[in-house]
Structure formats: C-alpha cells, structure tokens
C-alpha positions in Angstrom: -121.4 -84.0 145.3 -118.9 -81.7 147.2 -116.4 -81.5 144.1 -116.3 -77.7 144.0 -116.5 -77.3 147.7 -112.9 -76.3 148.0 -113.0 -73.8 145.2 -116.1 -72.4 146.6 -114.6 -71.9 150.0 -111.3 -70.4 148.5 -113.5 -67.7 146.7 -115.3 -66.8 149.9 -112.4 -66.8 152.2 -110.9 -64.3 149.4 -113.7 -61.9 150.7 -115.0 -63.0 153.7 -112.0 -63.0 156.2 -113.4 -62.6 159.7 -116.2 -65.0 159.5 -115.9 -68.9 160.3 -118.3 -71.1 158.4 -118.5 -75.0 157.7 -119.9 -76.5 154.4 -123.6 -76.4 155.9 -123.4 -73.5 157.6 -126.3 -71.1 156.3 -124.6 -68.3 154.6 -127.8 -66.2 154.0 -129.3 -66.6 157.2 -126.1 -66.2 159.1 -125.8 -62.8 157.1 -122.1 -64.0 155.8 -123.5 -63.7 152.0 -125.0 -60.3 150.9 -125.9 -59.7 147.4 -122.4 -58.4 146.6 -120.8 -61.0 147.7 -123.1 -63.4 145.7 -122.2 -61.4 142.5 -118.6 -61.6 143.1 -118.9 -65.4 143.6 -120.8 -65.8 140.5 -118.3 -63.9 138.7 -115.6 -65.9 140.1 -117.3 -69.4 139.5 -117.7 -68.6 135.9 -114.3 -67.3 135.4 -112.7 -70.5 137.0 -115.0 -73.0 135.5 -115.7 -71.5 132.2 -119.3 -71.6 132.7 -122.3 -69.2 132.4 -124.9 -69.0 135.3 -128.1 -68.0 134.0 -129.0 -64.7 136.3 -132.3 -66.5 136.9 -130.6 -69.0 138.7 -128.8 -66.5 141.0 -131.2 -66.7 144.0 -130.5 -67.0 147.7 -131.7 -70.8 147.5 -129.0 -71.7 145.4 -126.4 -70.0 147.8 -127.5 -71.2 151.2 -124.2 -72.9 151.8 -121.2 -74.1 150.4 -122.7 -77.6 150.0 -125.6 -76.1 148.2 -123.4 -74.1 146.0 -121.7 -77.3 145.2 -124.7 -79.0 144.4 -126.0 -76.3 142.1 -122.5 -76.3 140.3 -122.9 -80.1 139.9 -126.5 -79.6 138.5 -125.2 -76.8 135.8 -122.4 -79.3 134.8 -124.9 -82.0 134.2 -127.4 -79.7 132.2 -124.0 -78.5 130.0 -123.4 -82.2 129.0 
C-alpha cells in the first residue's frame, strides 16, 4: 500500500524543507500542505508516474497524509489497468 510513499516524501521534501512529518501526519490539518503545494505535488506525480490525475479527485481528502496519497495513487493505478 505504501509503494509510492518514498517518492511522495521526496517530492514533499523538495518544497517543504522546515517541517517534519511522518507517513500518517495530517498534512492538511497541520497546515503543511496548502493548495499550491498540492498542485505542485499533482504535477510532479503525473510527470514521474506518467499518469493523469482527474482534477475532480484533487481534493484535500486524497492528500491528508503520505499514507493517504500513496493509497490514492494505488487506486489510480488499479483503475488504469
């Protein structure tokens, strides 16, 4: 389930340098992720994994934590098979 966690963490660490977070940290509630960071993350994920993330799915619930984002990417992968 966390097969994407390492890449998600790597992308987040590129733009969030002064915050520490774990796989289960609520990135939205802790105000680590904002709308611009989510957009950056989506673009990076699409480029690195050669996927398209439907804009209707770009909602805070899918970006709460690294674990949630990884599960979200798993779901996208399953739906594309």
